[in-house]
N, C-alpha and C positions, 0 to 999 in steps of 0.2 A: 394717430395714437402715438404717444409719447412715453417713454420709458427715463426713467434715472437711476435706476440701481436692480439688479435680478431678483428683488420683490415689492417693485412700485413700478406700476403702469397704465395711463390711462387711454383710454381710447375712445373718440368721436364717430357719428357720422351714423347713416342710416343705410341703405345702400352702397350709401358711399362711406370710404373710411380715411383715416389719414395715422401715419405710425413712424416716429420717428425713436432712433435709440441702440444700446450694442446691449446684446445679451451676456451672461443670461441674468436676466428677469425677475426681478421683487418687487416693482412695482411701475406698472403701466396704466395707464386712463385711455378709453376709448370713448370717443363723442359720436353722435350723430341724433336720428331722429326714429320716434316710434308713430304708430297710427297715421302710415302716410303723411309722414311729414308735417302732422300735428302739435306733437314737443318734443320737447329735446330729451334727449336719451344718452346718459355717462356711465361708465362700468369701470371698473379699478379691478386689477389683478393685484391679489397681491404673495405672488410666487406659489399661490398654490391652486387657486378659483380665480373667478371672474363673479363679481356682484353688482348689482343695478346700486348707484349711488344717488339720489335725491337729487335734482337738479331744476331753476327755477324757470320759469317760462314767462314771457313778456305779450300782448298783443291777445289776438285770438288765434288764428291758423294761418299758413304756417309757423311753427317754432323750429328751428333744427341749425344742430353745430356740424360744422364742415373740416376744421382744424384745429388741435389741439400741441401743446409744447407746453413741457416741465422743465425747472429747474431744479426743483428736488422735489422730493416727497409731500412737501408743503407749500409747494406753490406752482398750481398751472395755470393756464390763461387757456379757453378756448374762446372761438370766432366763429362765426354764422349769420345767421337772418331770424327778422319775423315780422309778419304782417300787421301792419296797424290798420288793416279797414281798408286802405287806400293804396300804399306801396308797399314792396320789401324796405324793411330799415336794418343798419348793422347791429349786431347783439355781440356781446363780450362779455363772456362769464368766466371770474377767477374763483379759484379753490387756495383755502389757506391751511390745508390738511384737516380741516374737519365739515366745512361747507362750501357748498357752489352760490355764489352771490351772482345778479347780474352787475356789470358797472359800466358805467355812462360812457356811451358813445358817440363818435359824430357823424354825419350823413352829409355827405355833396351833394346840393341842387332838388329838386323837385323828383325825380326820378326813383327806380328800385337803386338800391345799396344793398350791397353782399359781401360780406368778409368770407373769404375761402380757405386763408392761409394766414398761419404764425409763427414767428418764428424770437425766441426771448435768450437771451444773455443775464438776465439775471433775473431777481423776482419784481423789479417796479421798471425792466428796460426790456419792452420787447418791441417789434416790428407785423403787424399785421397788414394783407394786401387782399386785392378785391375789385370790386365795379362800382361806381357810384355814376347813375345817371349817364351812362353808357361809356365813362369813360376810365382810367385807373384810376385807381384809389390805394393809398398807401396812407395806413395812419401809422404815429408813433404811440408809445407809452415811457414816456420820462419824469419816472415820478409816482406821483397821483391821477394824473389826467393825461387822457388820451387826445390828440389831434392829428389833422390832417395835417399830411405833408405836403408838398406842391409834386406835380408827379408827372413828367411828357408824357407823350399820345403818340402811335402814329397814324399820322393825316388823321380825317374828320371822321375815319368810321367806328365801329365801335371797339374800344379797347378794352381789354380784361386780364388781371393777375391771377394767377388759381397759387402758385406757391411760393415759399420765399425762406432765406437760408441766411443768417448772420455769423459772418465767424468771427467779427469782432465789430466794436465799435464803432469802427471808422470802415468795414467792409461787409454788403449782404447785395444778395441776387436776389431777383423776383423772375419769375417767368410766368407766361400768357399766351394767351394770341391777339391777333386783331380781325375783326370783320366777324362774319359765323365761321367761325376756324381756319381762316383760310391764311393765314400766314403768322410764324413763331413771334414771340415777342420776349425780351429781356432786357434788363430795366437794371443797373448798377447802383451801389446808392453809398456814397462815401461823405463823409461829414455830414448827414441827410441830406445832399443833393445826391438825385437822382437825374442818372441819364441811360440812353435806349442804346444797348450795344449791337452790334451786328449779330445775327444770327442766321443760319440758312435754311430753307426751306423745298420738301419734296413734294411732288407731285400734286394733286390739287388741296390740299384742306392738309392743315400742319395747324397744330397747339402742342408747347408745352403744360402741365399741370404740378411738375415737380418738381423741388431742384436741391441737390447736397452740395456744403461746401467743408473741402478740407482745411485750407486756408483759403486767403487773399488771392486770386485770380488762380484758384483751381478750384471748379467746379462739374457737377455733372448734372443734366437737364434732363428728365425723359417725359414722353409723350405720345403722341400718336400723329398718321397722316396717313392719307387714301392713297393707294395705289392707283395711280393714272389709269392704267390699265384695263385692271381687274376690279375697280370701285371698292376696293375692300380694307378695311382699316389696319392697321401696321405697327408696329411699335417704330417709336424715332428716341435714339439717345443724342443728345448735345455736348460736346464737354469744352472744357477752358484752358 
């Protein structure tokens, strides 16, 4: 979910959701999916009530949106995935103040590609993160076209990024995990060059799912870990 004023918010998701903004809100947008992930779902808050906004779908099923970012009431970007009948592919949709439209987005390799998080500084300047064929996936919008940015991976296991926050053109932070949620993963982007930052782990399984930054070098990430004694999932917060 993303909000740009007290009367404009946009939310996305199904049972998963995403929210960014500062209240009170007059425009919010939420994104997700309906019919067990078969179709995208976008709802907008106008300061008084929520309403469903028509959103396009690509492919057969599933089509879903996970992350959204708005820089104004007439400029939002939502990310997720659709299935082309063989594998999952990236899905990016753009709001111009009147309608949502699918935007062409690249994929890495021949395996599943999914985008989970997005951060926008300007209407045509965004960073989206996810997973592409088992490795980290970072896509950049610089003007009118999305492109894949080189991004590092930790070892040879499964690497994924779930959340991203950009404070400036020169400072972005992305968070996620390595393996099946065994280790946290934090990557720092400066001048579109990404590098892995050291991050601590607790217990048997660790992952970070969201991040927020108030300045370059001042970020807080949240996620979960599994208590090695009880086997219970517990909250995980890391800051720099």
